[in-house]
C-alpha positions as YAML, in Angstrom:
chain: A
units: angstrom
residues:
- id: 1
  name: ILE
  ca: [93.72, 167.77, 311.51]
- id: 2
  name: ARG
  ca: [90.47, 169.37, 310.32]
- id: 3
  name: THR
  ca: [89.93, 171.68, 307.38]
- id: 4
  name: ILE
  ca: [87.59, 174.65, 307.60]
- id: 5
  name: PRO
  ca: [85.40, 174.59, 305.64]
- id: 6
  name: TYR
  ca: [85.19, 170.80, 305.51]
- id: 7
  name: GLN
  ca: [87.01, 169.09, 302.64]
- id: 8
  name: ASP
  ca: [87.24, 165.35, 302.07]
- id: 9
  name: VAL
  ca: [91.01, 165.15, 302.54]
- id: 10
  name: LYS
  ca: [93.36, 163.34, 304.86]
- id: 11
  name: ILE
  ca: [96.33, 165.29, 306.19]
- id: 12
  name: THR
  ca: [99.24, 163.60, 307.93]
- id: 13
  name: TYR
  ca: [102.62, 164.92, 308.99]
- id: 14
  name: ALA
  ca: [106.07, 163.69, 309.95]
- id: 15
  name: SER
  ca: [107.97, 165.25, 312.78]
- id: 16
  name: GLY
  ca: [111.44, 165.25, 314.23]
- id: 17
  name: THR
  ca: [112.44, 168.59, 315.63]
- id: 18
  name: GLY
  ca: [109.19, 170.20, 314.51]
- id: 19
  name: ILE
  ca: [107.14, 169.31, 311.46]
- id: 20
  name: THR
  ca: [109.50, 168.02, 308.74]
- id: 21
  name: SER
  ca: [106.89, 167.26, 306.05]
- id: 22
  name: PHE
  ca: [103.20, 166.75, 305.53]
- id: 23
  name: THR
  ca: [101.01, 164.79, 303.13]
- id: 24
  name: VAL
  ca: [97.55, 165.61, 301.80]
- id: 25
  name: THR
  ca: [95.43, 162.84, 300.21]
- id: 26
  name: ASN
  ca: [92.18, 163.79, 298.49]
- id: 27
  name: ASP
  ca: [88.98, 161.78, 298.03]
- id: 28
  name: ARG
  ca: [90.26, 160.33, 294.70]
- id: 29
  name: GLY
  ca: [93.43, 158.94, 296.31]
- id: 30
  name: ILE
  ca: [95.79, 161.52, 294.83]
- id: 31
  name: THR
  ca: [98.57, 162.22, 297.32]
- id: 32
  name: TYR
  ca: [100.50, 165.49, 297.59]
- id: 33
  name: VAL
  ca: [103.73, 165.49, 299.61]
- id: 34
  name: PHE
  ca: [105.23, 168.72, 300.93]
- id: 35
  name: SER
  ca: [108.76, 168.08, 302.19]
- id: 36
  name: ALA
  ca: [111.09, 170.81, 300.84]
- id: 37
  name: ASP
  ca: [111.14, 173.27, 303.69]
- id: 38
  name: GLU
  ca: [112.26, 176.87, 303.62]
- id: 39
  name: THR
  ca: [114.14, 177.82, 306.75]
- id: 40
  name: THR
  ca: [113.96, 181.23, 308.38]
- id: 41
  name: VAL
  ca: [116.19, 182.58, 311.15]
- id: 42
  name: ARG
  ca: [114.87, 185.54, 313.16]
- id: 43
  name: LYS
  ca: [116.70, 187.52, 315.85]
- id: 44
  name: SER
  ca: [116.06, 190.79, 317.65]
- id: 45
  name: VAL
  ca: [118.95, 193.25, 317.78]
- id: 46
  name: GLY
  ca: [119.22, 196.14, 320.20]
- id: 47
  name: SER
  ca: [121.54, 197.44, 322.87]
- id: 48
  name: THR
  ca: [118.93, 197.54, 325.64]
- id: 49
  name: ALA
  ca: [115.52, 196.06, 326.32]
- id: 50
  name: PRO
  ca: [112.80, 198.42, 325.06]
- id: 51
  name: ALA
  ca: [110.25, 199.98, 327.38]
- id: 52
  name: TRP
  ca: [107.43, 199.52, 324.84]
- id: 53
  name: PHE
  ca: [106.49, 196.99, 322.16]
- id: 54
  name: ASP
  ca: [108.88, 194.45, 323.62]
- id: 55
  name: ILE
  ca: [107.14, 191.15, 322.76]
- id: 56
  name: ASP
  ca: [109.15, 190.52, 319.58]
- id: 57
  name: TYR
  ca: [112.31, 191.70, 321.29]
- id: 58
  name: TRP
  ca: [112.05, 189.06, 324.03]
- id: 59
  name: GLN
  ca: [110.73, 186.37, 321.69]
- id: 60
  name: TYR
  ca: [113.67, 186.68, 319.29]
- id: 61
  name: ILE
  ca: [116.47, 187.87, 321.60]
- id: 62
  name: ASN
  ca: [118.30, 184.52, 321.41]
- id: 63
  name: GLY
  ca: [117.30, 183.92, 317.79]
- id: 64
  name: ILE
  ca: [114.94, 181.25, 316.52]
- id: 65
  name: THR
  ca: [115.05, 179.02, 313.45]
- id: 66
  name: TYR
  ca: [111.83, 177.67, 311.96]
- id: 67
  name: ASN
  ca: [110.35, 176.26, 308.76]
- id: 68
  name: SER
  ca: [108.49, 179.14, 307.17]
- id: 69
  name: ALA
  ca: [107.20, 177.21, 304.13]
- id: 70
  name: TRP
  ca: [107.01, 173.69, 302.73]
- id: 71
  name: ARG
  ca: [107.18, 173.22, 298.97]
- id: 72
  name: LEU
  ca: [105.32, 170.53, 297.04]
- id: 73
  name: THR
  ca: [107.77, 167.69, 296.27]
- id: 74
  name: GLN
  ca: [105.65, 164.80, 295.00]
- id: 75
  name: ILE
  ca: [102.24, 163.96, 293.55]
- id: 76
  name: HIS
  ca: [101.12, 160.37, 293.00]
- id: 77
  name: ASP
  ca: [97.87, 158.59, 292.23]
- id: 78
  name: LEU
  ca: [96.44, 155.17, 293.11]
- id: 79
  name: ASN
  ca: [98.35, 153.57, 290.18]
- id: 80
  name: ASN
  ca: [101.58, 155.04, 291.57]
- id: 81
  name: ASN
  ca: [102.06, 157.38, 288.61]
- id: 82
  name: THR
  ca: [104.37, 159.91, 290.18]
- id: 83
  name: ILE
  ca: [105.51, 163.47, 289.59]
- id: 84
  name: ASN
  ca: [108.60, 164.53, 291.55]
- id: 85
  name: ILE
  ca: [109.37, 168.19, 292.06]
- id: 86
  name: ASN
  ca: [112.98, 168.91, 293.04]
- id: 87
  name: TYR
  ca: [114.46, 172.03, 294.57]
- id: 88
  name: THR
  ca: [117.83, 173.57, 295.31]
- id: 89
  name: ALA
  ca: [118.59, 176.04, 298.07]
- id: 90
  name: GLY
  ca: [118.68, 179.62, 296.84]
- id: 91
  name: THR
  ca: [120.66, 182.56, 298.14]
- id: 92
  name: GLN
  ca: [119.75, 183.56, 301.68]
- id: 93
  name: MET
  ca: [117.58, 186.65, 301.72]
- id: 94
  name: PRO
  ca: [118.34, 188.86, 304.74]
- id: 95
  name: SER
  ca: [116.15, 191.71, 305.90]
- id: 96
  name: THR
  ca: [115.93, 194.03, 308.89]
- id: 97
  name: SER
  ca: [112.73, 195.58, 310.23]
- id: 98
  name: PRO
  ca: [113.05, 198.40, 312.75]
- id: 99
  name: VAL
  ca: [110.51, 198.68, 315.55]
- id: 100
  name: GLN
  ca: [110.15, 202.40, 316.04]
- id: 101
  name: VAL
  ca: [107.95, 204.89, 317.85]
- id: 102
  name: TYR
  ca: [107.28, 208.62, 317.65]
- id: 103
  name: LEU
  ca: [107.84, 210.08, 321.09]
- id: 104
  name: ASN
  ca: [105.80, 213.06, 322.24]
- id: 105
  name: GLY
  ca: [107.06, 216.22, 320.58]
- id: 106
  name: TYR
  ca: [109.45, 214.54, 318.12]
- id: 107
  name: ILE
  ca: [108.96, 214.45, 314.35]
- id: 108
  name: THR
  ca: [111.49, 211.66, 313.71]
- id: 109
  name: PRO
  ca: [111.00, 208.13, 314.94]
- id: 110
  name: THR
  ca: [113.05, 206.53, 317.69]
- id: 111
  name: VAL
  ca: [114.22, 203.00, 316.89]
- id: 112
  name: LEU
  ca: [113.58, 200.72, 319.86]
- id: 113
  name: TYR
  ca: [115.24, 197.67, 318.32]
- id: 114
  name: LYS
  ca: [115.44, 195.82, 315.04]
- id: 115
  name: VAL
  ca: [114.25, 192.37, 314.03]
- id: 116
  name: TRP
  ca: [116.79, 190.74, 311.73]
- id: 117
  name: GLN
  ca: [115.67, 187.86, 309.53]
- id: 118
  name: LYS
  ca: [117.10, 185.66, 306.79]
- id: 119
  name: THR
  ca: [115.26, 183.07, 304.76]
- id: 120
  name: THR
  ca: [116.80, 180.40, 302.54]
- id: 121
  name: PRO
  ca: [114.35, 179.97, 299.62]
- id: 122
  name: GLN
  ca: [113.81, 176.68, 297.82]
- id: 123
  name: LEU
  ca: [114.18, 177.17, 294.05]
- id: 124
  name: LEU
  ca: [112.51, 174.78, 291.64]
- id: 125
  name: SER
  ca: [115.31, 172.84, 289.91]
- id: 126
  name: SER
  ca: [113.58, 170.00, 288.03]
- id: 127
  name: ILE
  ca: [110.33, 168.12, 287.52]
- id: 128
  name: THR
  ca: [110.42, 164.40, 286.79]
- id: 129
  name: TYR
  ca: [107.72, 161.79, 286.27]
- id: 130
  name: GLN
  ca: [107.49, 158.04, 286.56]
- id: 131
  name: GLU
  ca: [104.65, 155.94, 285.20]
- id: 132
  name: GLY
  ca: [102.80, 153.19, 287.05]
- id: 133
  name: ASN
  ca: [104.01, 151.13, 289.99]
- id: 134
  name: GLY
  ca: [107.44, 152.74, 289.97]
- id: 135
  name: THR
  ca: [108.89, 150.10, 287.62]
- id: 136
  name: GLY
  ca: [110.46, 152.53, 285.18]
- id: 137
  name: SER
  ca: [113.18, 155.07, 285.74]
- id: 138
  name: PRO
  ca: [112.13, 158.65, 286.42]
- id: 139
  name: VAL
  ca: [112.11, 160.80, 283.28]
- id: 140
  name: THR
  ca: [113.14, 164.44, 283.57]
- id: 141
  name: ALA
  ca: [110.41, 166.64, 282.16]
- id: 142
  name: PHE
  ca: [111.79, 170.08, 282.97]
- id: 143
  name: ASN
  ca: [115.00, 171.65, 284.29]
- id: 144
  name: PHE
  ca: [115.28, 175.17, 285.66]
- id: 145
  name: THR
  ca: [118.38, 177.38, 286.01]
- id: 146
  name: TYR
  ca: [118.70, 180.68, 287.83]
- id: 147
  name: ASN
  ca: [120.76, 183.84, 287.94]
- id: 148
  name: THR
  ca: [121.21, 186.07, 290.96]
- id: 149
  name: ASN
  ca: [120.55, 189.80, 290.94]
- id: 150
  name: TYR
  ca: [123.81, 191.60, 291.72]
- id: 151
  name: TYR
  ca: [122.18, 194.23, 293.92]
- id: 152
  name: THR
  ca: [119.31, 192.43, 295.70]
- id: 153
  name: LYS
  ca: [120.85, 188.92, 295.69]
- id: 154
  name: ALA
  ca: [117.41, 187.58, 294.69]
- id: 155
  name: SER
  ca: [117.36, 184.59, 292.33]
- id: 156
  name: TYR
  ca: [115.44, 184.73, 289.07]
- id: 157
  name: ILE
  ca: [114.80, 182.17, 286.33]
- id: 158
  name: ASN
  ca: [117.39, 182.05, 283.56]
- id: 159
  name: THR
  ca: [116.28, 179.00, 281.54]
- id: 160
  name: ILE
  ca: [113.59, 176.32, 281.46]
- id: 161
  name: THR
  ca: [114.32, 173.24, 279.34]
- id: 162
  name: GLY
  ca: [112.26, 170.16, 278.68]
- id: 163
  name: PHE
  ca: [110.69, 167.96, 276.02]
- id: 164
  name: GLY
  ca: [113.20, 169.12, 273.41]
- id: 165
  name: ARG
  ca: [112.54, 172.81, 274.01]
- id: 166
  name: SER
  ca: [114.55, 175.47, 275.78]
- id: 167
  name: PHE
  ca: [113.36, 178.86, 276.92]
- id: 168
  name: GLN
  ca: [115.81, 181.55, 277.97]
- id: 169
  name: PHE
  ca: [114.60, 184.58, 279.87]
- id: 170
  name: ASN
  ca: [116.14, 188.04, 279.56]
- id: 171
  name: TYR
  ca: [115.34, 190.89, 281.88]
- id: 172
  name: THR
  ca: [115.77, 194.63, 281.56]
- id: 173
  name: ALA
  ca: [116.03, 196.88, 284.60]
- id: 174
  name: ASN
  ca: [114.09, 200.09, 284.80]
- id: 175
  name: VAL
  ca: [116.28, 202.56, 286.63]
- id: 176
  name: HIS
  ca: [114.65, 205.63, 288.14]
- id: 177
  name: SER
  ca: [116.62, 208.84, 288.36]
- id: 178
  name: GLY
  ca: [114.56, 211.88, 289.30]
- id: 179
  name: ASN
  ca: [111.71, 212.13, 286.80]
- id: 180
  name: ASN
  ca: [113.49, 210.04, 284.16]
- id: 181
  name: PHE
  ca: [113.10, 206.31, 283.59]
- id: 182
  name: THR
  ca: [115.58, 204.36, 281.49]
...
């Protein structure tokens, strides 16, 4: 693996059914491990094969599952001082994107097919550290909790606790109705 532009790093990866994790080591011997993957499922949906713009339709007709992101899970140095970053699976986030065209003479688009997708995000749950040579037990530095938005199903941070402190986050929605904001 080569970086462009050149950087003095070594990149390795582990594979099973695709790339399952990868590791980056810099010129000072600090190692970064990326092994918490976010999985995406993508499928095309339509009653008939489209006459135009059909590449995505045929590529996703049977559905595919792939790792769309890898989150940083560990950092350690030459003395084996280690930071562990832990995640929990969040709520699946579905979306649908129509592939549409404007046919000659029409002012409304014609939907050829839709590409349906859902991604399972990795949510930061805790950060721990362990000093030198791995002889001590990991110490939890921070914990994170989440709430889920009732309408969008998106997760958002509720609390962060660590080192004797706790931070709670409160959110206010801005609702738009005509020209009025509340």
